[in-house]
N, C-alpha and C positions, 0 to 999 in steps of 0.2 A: 715143423715150421717150413722146412724147405719143400716138402711135398705140397703144402698148401699154396705156397708161392708158385710152384710149378703148375699146379692146377689152375690158378688164377691167370697165369700167363697163357696157358693153352686155351682157356675159355675165351680170353680176350682175342687171341689169334683167330679162333673159330668165328667169333662175332664179326671181326674185321673182314675176314674172307667171305662170310655170308653176305655182308653188306655190299662188298665189291661185286660179287656175283649177281646179287639182286639189282644193283644199279646198272650193270652191263645188260642184263635181260630187259629191264625197263627201257633203256636207251635203244635197244634193237627193235622194239615194237613201235610201229608208227602211231602217233597220237590219234589218228583217225580210225584205227582198227585196220582190219584187212581189206575192207571194201567201203564204198560210198554208195549212197542212193542217188540215182539219176532219174529225174521225172520226165514224163512226156504227156502231152495232151492227147487223150483218146479221140477217136474220130468224131465224137459229138462236140469237140472243141472246148469243153469246159471241165469235164472230169479228168483228173490226173491219175495216171498209173505210174509205177516206178519199177525199176529193175536195179539189181545190185551189180556194181562193177568192181572187180578186184583192183586193189592198189599194189603197186610195187613196194617192196620193203624200203626202198630208197625214198619214197614219197613221205617225207616227214614234216615239211614246212607247209604252211597254209597257202602260200603263193603257188607252189607247184601243184598241190592238190586242187586248188581252185582252177588253175588253167586246164588240168586234166578233166575236171568235172565239166568245164565249159566245152571242151572238145567233144566229150561224150554227149552232152545235151544237144549240141549242134548237129552231130551225126544222127542222133536219135536212137530209138530202140532197135532191136534186131529186125531185119526186113519182114519177117512173118507177122509182126505186130502192127495192127491197124492204128495209125497215129498221125497227128498233124506234125509235119516236119518242116524244118528250115529248107529253103530252096537248095537244090543240088548245086554245089559250087560255092556255098557259103563257107567262109574260112574264119576260124577263131585265131586272130593274130596275137592277142595277148590277154592276160587277166592279171590285174594287180589289186591287192587288198590294202586299203588305207583306212585305218580305224575300223569301222563296221561296214564299210562300203567296198564292194568289189567293182572295179571298173573293167568292163569287157569291151575289147576292140574287135569288131567284126569287119570283114571285107568280103568281096566277091559278089555272088548273086543276091545276097540279102539286100543290097543297095539298089538293085535294078528290077527285082521281081515286083510285079504288080498284083500282089495277093490282096485278098480282102481282109476286112476286120476280123473275121472268124479265124483265118489262118494266122495273121499277125498276133492276135491275142494268144492263141494256143502256143505258138513258137516261144514267145517271150515269157509267158506264164511258166512254162516248163523250165526255161533257163533260170528264171528268178527263183523258183522253188528249189531247183537243184543247188544253186549257189547259197541260198539262205539256209539250207540244211547243214551247211558247214559251220563249225563252231565259231562264233563271233561275227558272222556275216549276217546283216539284217537288211541290206539294200544293195541294188545292182544298178550302176550307171552304165548305159550303153553308149559306145562311140562307134562311128563308122569311119574306117580309114584314118583313125587317130583324131577325129573331130567330133564334137558334140553336134547332134542334128536335132532339129525340131521334131521330125517324124520321118518315117520311111516314105518312098515315093507315093504310096497309096494314101498316106496321111491319116491312117486309122488309129495309130497308137503314138501318143506323145512320148518322146524319148529324151527330152531336154532336162528332165529331172530324174533322180534315181527312182527305180521301181522297187516296190516291196511286195510282200505277200498280200497286203491290204490293197494293192493297186487293182485287184480283181474282186 
């Protein structure tokens, strides 16, 4: 009888230790995996390409991953890739996620560049596709220097309402 009790106690201890180890290992893994997909508009302006960007093991929350994804989309793909790019000097100031909408605040050259509809569409399509590939994000609201704007100086893309993948 004592042997049976001892075996039961040992078995319970093994189960508890296994659960603790499993929980620790799950907690150490980012919920987004080891990388995220960042999209870019190919030089035809409509076709999207994507590349994989590694995440830091510390990137566990949606807000930090969304900001990192925004920065990567604004910088664009590696230099040897032909792509539509945000104007040099465009800065991602912040990205916040509320509900299913990511609000991206941009600054710098994006506000003064006089690019055409082709370029504006490609830039923002890539940004929206990048952010909406994150779990739970389905729309992207763009602000410039903290304020909602009707459109960029070129006036080609309406930014006063959230953009979705269906915006294109």
